[in-house]
Phi, psi and omega in degrees: 000135178286154177268166177301318181296322179291321177297313179298321180295323178298311180297324177296321177298317179295315179300317179297318179295322179295314181294334177274007179063029175275346177241124184248038178213165180297149171229151176230112186265149177258153169189153177086352181240020184299311183299317181297316182291320178301318179296317180295313185289350172293340179262355182269121181269159177302332180277353178282159178256141176235127175245131188231184182252196177286346177255077195238001186304311180299318181300314181297314180298315182288336176285344178102012175293131180303134183307318183294328176291319181295310182296324177300313181292322178296314179296333178276004176089016182252030181304323183271002182219055179281127179224123179225083185304324181298330178263004180059051183230126183219150177227171172210139175275356178276128180302119180075007185298331181274347187303306180292328179293317178299320178295318178297317178294319179299322180294332182262003183300144171284158178306135180091346177273156180216155176248138174240123183237114182264135176219160174275171184295328178289319178299325180292355179256358183266163183301321181300323178293314181296322177297313181296316181297317181292317179298313181298318179292315182298327180256010178048048181287150178280070183224147175232122174270130180244116180264118179264103190257102174256009177075009183231142169253100197054261180244002180263132175304127184304318181297327178288333180300320185258001179084184186235019181299149181239351181283138176296142181242002181239135173239134182233140173223163178243155178201166175246124183277154179264318184267156176291179183304321181223146177079191184253008180104353178241133179291131179235123176270129180263000000 
């Protein structure tokens, strides 16, 4: 398992390469969450699957992807799209893009395998996340969603994105319907 100092040194190396114009594509660096990730990855087995976001360097390193493979792909401009099938590690630069895929993999997991799906706090507020979470819970899938909450949606405070209202905006009631989904209950040929 890598140490916090080793993770930080890796990101500094990537930042230096970016600033030296050796990387000609976007990069998203991690910092400040080393201890939390090291603790989480102590529970991630080599046979587990990890799905990550565009900020995935720490995840790949902690999953056991060889450092030289990660740096090679980053230098080639693929920082936001790291994929290492042999280590069962995948990312997506699409917000929430891995959520349905992670659920599908979890549904197909062999006994003893588990899926870990990392998302940011803003992604955890979108419909795709709620759908994935509900589906995974409803089918008792071997998946763990990990929300990495830095309080920001890119550079906007996440709480400001959705406002500060406190009044409920949803009213729900239940009922029993009389008619079927379509028609009046009698088949009609047109």
